C-alpha positions as CSV (number, residue, x, y, z in Angstrom):
1,X,-7.4,8.0,39.1
2,X,-5.6,10.7,37.4
3,X,-7.2,12.7,34.6
4,X,-5.4,12.7,31.3
5,X,-3.6,16.0,30.6
6,X,-4.3,17.8,27.3
7,X,-1.8,20.1,25.8
8,X,-2.8,23.0,23.6
9,X,0.7,22.9,22.0
10,X,0.5,22.6,18.2
11,X,1.7,19.4,16.6
12,X,4.3,19.4,13.9
13,X,5.0,16.8,11.3
14,X,8.2,14.8,12.0
15,X,9.4,14.7,8.4
16,X,12.4,12.4,9.1
17,X,10.0,9.8,10.5
18,X,7.5,10.1,7.7
19,X,10.3,9.8,5.0
20,X,11.7,6.8,6.8
21,X,8.4,5.0,7.0
22,X,7.5,5.8,3.4
23,X,10.9,4.7,2.1
24,X,10.6,1.4,4.0
25,X,7.0,0.9,2.7
26,X,8.2,1.4,-0.9
27,X,10.9,-1.2,-0.5
28,X,8.8,-3.7,1.4
29,X,5.8,-3.1,-0.9
30,X,7.9,-3.9,-4.0
31,X,8.8,-7.2,-2.4
32,X,5.3,-8.0,-1.1
33,X,3.5,-7.2,-4.4
34,X,6.2,-8.8,-6.5
35,X,5.8,-12.0,-4.4
36,X,2.0,-11.8,-4.7
37,X,2.3,-11.7,-8.5
38,X,4.9,-14.4,-8.8
39,X,3.3,-16.6,-6.2
40,X,-0.1,-16.4,-7.9
41,X,1.5,-17.3,-11.2
42,X,3.5,-20.2,-9.7
43,X,0.5,-21.6,-7.7
44,X,-1.7,-21.4,-10.8
45,X,0.8,-23.5,-12.7
46,X,1.1,-25.9,-9.8
47,X,-2.6,-26.4,-9.6
48,X,-3.2,-26.3,-13.4
49,X,-5.4,-23.2,-13.4
50,X,-6.3,-21.3,-16.6
51,X,-5.5,-17.7,-17.1
52,X,-8.6,-16.5,-15.3
53,X,-7.8,-18.7,-12.3
54,X,-4.3,-17.3,-12.2
55,X,-5.6,-13.7,-12.3
56,X,-8.0,-14.4,-9.5
57,X,-5.3,-16.0,-7.4
58,X,-3.0,-13.0,-8.1
59,X,-5.8,-10.6,-7.1
60,X,-6.4,-12.5,-3.8
61,X,-2.6,-12.5,-3.0
62,X,-2.5,-8.8,-4.0
63,X,-5.3,-8.0,-1.5
64,X,-3.4,-9.9,1.1
65,X,-0.3,-7.8,0.3
66,X,-2.4,-4.6,0.8
67,X,-3.4,-5.8,4.2
68,X,0.2,-6.6,5.1
69,X,1.3,-3.2,3.9
70,X,-1.4,-1.4,5.9
71,X,-0.4,-3.3,9.0
72,X,3.3,-2.5,8.4
73,X,2.6,1.3,8.1
74,X,0.3,1.3,11.2
75,X,3.0,-0.5,13.2
76,X,5.8,1.7,11.8
77,X,3.9,4.8,12.7
78,X,3.6,3.6,16.3
79,X,7.4,3.2,16.4
80,X,8.3,6.3,14.4
81,X,5.5,8.8,15.2
82,X,4.5,11.1,12.3
83,X,3.8,14.1,14.6
84,X,5.4,15.6,17.7
85,X,4.6,18.5,20.0
86,X,6.1,21.8,19.1
């Protein structure tokens, strides 16, 4: 087996990659959280829930949106690395 090589070269932030991922996250986040809010409202009307039930449903969908966005940023960072060797 070969041993992993370690480099002492400093790492630099790849700003174009960071800006690309942040821009995409803002765009997709607006859609995800807007859909969570609207979906919670629509489902609460469909199921005849009161305001409290609607807010709870929106909060649950919002937390699902947070998980989706965290997954998106992790996967995007794998494709567009935030750092590179100098």
